[in-house]
N, C-alpha and C positions, 0 to 999 in steps of 0.2 A: 220085634224091633228091627227086623231085617230091612223093612221099607225105609226106616229112618237112616240105617247104615248106608243104604243105596243112595239116598239123597245126599248124605254127608260125603259119600265117595264121589258123587258127581261134583260137588263143591270143591273137594280136594283136587280132583283131576284138572280143574281149571288152572291150578298153579303150575302145571307142567306143560302148558301150551307154549309152543315156540312162537314168540312174537317178532323174532328177527327174520321177517319175510318181506316180500315186495310190497310196494304201496298198494297195488291192487288187492293183494291178499289181506292186507291190513283192513281195507274197506270191507272185504267179505267177512273178516272176523268180527268187525264192529256190528255188521248186520246180523250175523248169526248169534252173537251174544245178546243183541237186542231182542231177537226172536225168543231166545232162551229165557230172558227176563219176563217176557210176556207169558210164556208157558208156565213159568214158576208162579206168576201172579194168579193164573187160572187154577193151578193146583192148590195154591194157598187158599183161594176162595172156597174150593171144595172141602178142604180140611176144616176150614172155619165153620162151614154149614154143618158138617158132621158133628163137630163139637157142640154147636148150638142145639142140634136135634137131641144128642145124648144128654146134655145138661138139662134141657127142658123136660125130657122124659124122666130123668132122675128127680127133679123137683116135684113133678106131679106124683110120682110114687111116694115121695116123702110127705105129701099132703100140704105142700107150700101153697098159700092162697094164689089163685090164678093171676091176680094183678102183680104178684111178685115172682112168678115163674120166669126164669131167665135172669133174675137179678144177679149181678156180679159178673155176667158174661162179658160185658164191655171191658171191665177191668182185666179179666182173665185173657181176653184176646189182646188187649193193649200190652200187657206184660209179655206175652209170647212174641209179639211183634216189636217189642222194645219201643213202644210209643205210649202216649198218655191214654188214660181211659176214655177221654172224649174222642180221640181219634180211633180208639178201638171200637167204640160204639158206632162211629160213622162207617168204619170198615165192615162191621156186621151188616149194616144196611146194604152196603155195596155187594157183599158176598151173597146175601139173600136174593138181591135183584138179578145178578148175572147167572146164578145157579138155577133159580126157580122160575124166573120170569122172562129172561132175555137169552134164549138159546143161541141165536145167531151171533150176538155180541160175545158170548162165552166161546163159541167155536172160533171166532176171529182172534180172541185172546189166546186160546190154546195153540193156534197155528202161528202166532207171532205177527199176524197182520194188523193187530190193534194193540196199542200199549195200554198199560193199566190206567194211566192218566186219561187217555182218550175214552176208554171204557167208562171211567168215572164221570166224564162229561155227559155221556149218553144216559147213565143212571140218574145223574142229578137233574137233567133237563126233562126227564119223563117221570120223576118221582111222584108227582101229584096226579097222574093219570090212572085210570083203572087198568087192570091187567090186560084187557083186550086191546086197548089203544096203545099201551106200551109195547105189546107184542107186535102190533102192526108197524110201529116205527122201527122197532128192532129188525124186523124183516126187511123193511124198505132200505135201511141204511147199511145193514151188515150181511144180508143173505148173499149178495153178489160181492165177491172179494175185491172187485175193481171199483166199486162205488165210491170209496173214500180215498182212492189213490191220489196223492198230491193235494189233498184237502187239509188246510191248516187247522189248528185248534179253534181259532175264532170262527172260521167258516163252518166247522163242524158244530160248534155251539149254536150258531145262527140257524143252520139247517134243522137241528133238533128242536129248537124253539119254534121255528115256523111250522114244522110238522105237528108239534104238540098243540099249537093254536088252531090249526086246521082240524085236528081230531076232536078237540074239546075246548072251544073258546071260553065257555063259561068257567071251566076249571082254572084257566089262566087268570081270568078276572078275580075269581075267588082266592086264588093264591096271592095275588097282589094285595087284596084287601086284608088278608091274614098277616101279610108280611109286616104291616104297620105295628102289629103286636110285638114284634121283635126289636123295636127301636131301643137303643141303648147307648151309653157312653162308656168307653173303655180307655185305659191308660197303659202304656208299656214303655220300658226304658228305650232311649234312643242314644246313638253315639254322642260322645263329647259331653257327657253329664246333662243331657237334655231328656225330655219326656215327650212322647207322642200321645196326645189326647184325641181320640176319634169318636165321632158321633154317627150312629147309623139311624137315619131319619127317613120318613117318607119324602119322596123327591121334592114336593112343593116346599116342605119345611127346610130341607137341605139347601135348595136353591135360595130360599129366603134368607137363611143365615149368611150365606156367602154374599148375597146382594147387599145386606145391611152392613156387613163388615167393609165391603168395598166402598160403599157410600160414605161411611165414617172415615175411611182412609183418604178419600177424595177431599173431604172437608179439612182434614189435618194438613194435607199436602198443599192446599191453597193458602194456608196461613204460614207457609214457610217452614214447616216441621222438617228437621233434618234426618228423621228416621226414614228407613226404606218403607215402601208400601206394605211389604210382608210383615215388617216389624210392627207397624201401626196396627194392622189387622190382628196380630197376635196379642198386642197389648190391650186393644179394645175388647177382644173376646174375654181376656182375664178380668178387665174392669167391670164388664157387664154381668159376668157370672158371680164375681165375688163382692161387687159393690165397693171396691177399693181401687185406688190408683195403682197402676203397675209398679211405679217407683216406690210405693209405700210397702209393698209386700202384703202379706195376710197373716192373721194370727196362726201360729203353728205350734205343734208339739213335735219336737225332733226325737223320734225313736231311733237313736243312733248308737250303734255298737262300734266301738273304736278302742284301739289299744292306747295305753297311757303314752307310749313313745310317739305314736302318730298324732295324738292330741297336742303334745308339746312341741311338735315339729322335729323330733329326733328320728322319725321313721316315716316312710311314705307308704306303709302297708295300707291297703284299701280298707275303708270303713264299710259298714252295711247300713242302709236306710230302709226301714220297713216300707213295703209296697213299692219299692223301686229296685233295690238290689245293691250290688257293689258300687262304691262311690269313691273317687280319688280322695286321698287324705287331705291334700291341700285345699281342695274345693270344700270338703266337709268342714275344715277349720274356718274357712271364709264364711260358710253358711251360718255357723254358730255365731261368729263375731259380728257379722252384719245384721243378723236377726236380733241379737242382743242390743245393738245400737239403734234400732228403730223403735217407733212407738207401737210395738206389737207384743203379744203375749208369747213368751218363749219358755218352754219346759225342756230341760235336757235330762233324759233318763240315762243314768250312768249304770251300765251293765258290766259287771266284772267277770272275768274268765279265769279259770285255773291256768297258771302260767305254762304247765307242762303239756296240757291237752287242748286248751282253747274251749273247754266246755263251760257253759254258763253255770253260775252258782245255783244250786237247787233250792226249791221252796216246797213246802208240803202243807196239806190241808186235810181236815177230817171230813170235809163236805163231799157230797157225791159229785156235784158240778164243780168245775175248776173255777176258783175265785178269779176276779178280774186281773189282779196283778200276776198271779201264777199263769193264767192263760196268756197274758201278754208276754211273759218270759218265754213260754214255750213257742209262741208264734215267732218271736225274734230269734230264738235258737234254731228253729226249723226253716224259717224264711219262706219256703213254699211247701205245697203238699208233699208229705213224706212218702207217698206211693212212688216207687221207682218209675222214672220216665214221665211223671206227671209234674208239670210246671205251674199248675193252677194255684191261685192265691189260697192261703189258709182261711177257711170259713168255719171249721169246727175244730175244737180242741177236745180230744176224746181219750179214753183210757186204752192203753195197749192191752192189758189184761182187764176184761170188763169188771166194772165195780160190783156187779151182781155175783161175780165169781171170786170176790175178795180182793180185787185190784185196788191199790191205793191211789189216792188223789194227790200225786206228787209229780215233780218234773220228770223223774225216771220213768214213771208209768204213763206219762202223757205224750201225745203226739199231735202235730198239726196236720189236718187233712182238709181237702176240698169236700164239698157236700156230696158229690157223686161217689168219691172213694170211701167216705165214712159209711154211706149206705151199702156200698158193695161189700164191705168186709162183714156185714151182718148176714149175708147170704149163707146158706148151708155149705159147710166144708171149708170155709175160710178161717184161718187161725193166725193170730199175731202173738209174738212173745219178745221180751227183751233179749237182745242178742249180744254176747260179749264182743267188744270192739278193741282190737289191738291199738287203735288210734286213741282210745280213751274218750271218744265222743259217743253221744247217745246213738244206739244202734237197735234196730228192730228187725226181726225175722218175720217175713210175711209168707205164709204157706197157702197156696191155692187149693181148690178141691181135688186137683189131680196129684197133689203132693209135691209140686214144684215149689222150691223155696227161693225167695228173693230177699236180699239184704238191703236195708235202707239205713245209711249212716248220716247223721246230722252234718251239715257243712261246717268246715273249719271256720271259726270266728277270728276276728283280729286279735293278735297277741304280740307281745314284744318278741323280737327275733332271738334275743339272748336274755332270758329271765334272770333277774338278780336274786341272790340268796335271800331267804326270808328275813334274816337278822342283820343284813348289811346296812351300814350307814347310808350308802348310796340309794338304796331302795326307800328308806324312810324319807330321805331328802326329795326323791322323785314324787312320792305320794304327797308330800307337803306342797310341792310346786303345783301338782294337779289340783288339790283342794283350793289353793290360793287363786289359780287362774280361773277355775270354774266359778268361784265366789265373785271374782271381778266381772266375769261375763254375765252372771245373773244379776249383779247390782248395776250394770251399765244402763 
């Protein structure tokens, strides 16, 4: 462990640097620290490849099928770097390229002449070439330390792309044809209670979508529509996808977790909406009220929490697979994948203690995971167990093959700021008001 102590000592020594220096010395410090960051990135890449080699060797000795050798590595690297398993997997590819296939890029990284991001650009733009062509571009761009002096990130990307095309134009064309298989539509929260819906499409289709929306906006503008051009395009997109006018809304089921006080307007504690995240209480109340007043289908799922901890009320089943209602409760409790640092949507609801080992099918023994993390924890050496939580919320201890433990605690759910006593008249009155207002909303 002396090498780890040396690294930690280097980190700690940075706290004692004297930053009260001249402007020129401050510039020199910035440059020196940037060089140090690059050198650390190179060292981290070597440590990552050593882990990969050792783990793969261990898997083969254990008789793991070859197609599963290395399973769980992306998650292990992600946890060590405190990033998601997806980013851990991408970093594995980066480390393999710079350590094994791009010696000049690695040397530039170690010396501080190349940042980790600029090295990533070179790896990315040569990823589809064979080893010989990648090595040739590596030498052309990084063998001479002055080649990239003053070259910006965009210019570096353009140079790498041009060299890649010169070396293997057929590979570039093949890459473009395969890219169409990655077309997809995604959604993510945006500021001010909005959502960004993005579509990755082949260029002809993408340009066609924008052209069609602009043409529709032109038609509306000529008729004196008072909406802005961007508003019209957004509304037309919604209408053509859902088949309903934007003003009408669309049939919805609101999977909404909200405290009683927030629902009644006595608190502004944020609500939580599945597949979106935290949501202002006032806008959530408006969403329910306006949806109930439209000619739409509205279902309000009322999820109750323990006043002291904010934990959802548990459910249990004798089945091996989680029933639909119980799986929904777990997804709403966990909100996103429970692996630390992974923000991916929940795709699998799985047992913490495997069912084959006697694990129960209940909320305590269930956790929401993304597909990659669920498969990763099945690799040799991974263990999960329910972990005591002083916060009273669901907590899982995840142990990696090296014995490092990571704790995952379910996020706090909306709850009243000052819970009322169980037997108080005020609480019974509050519950009565909740039921009355929900009944009015559903009957509207």
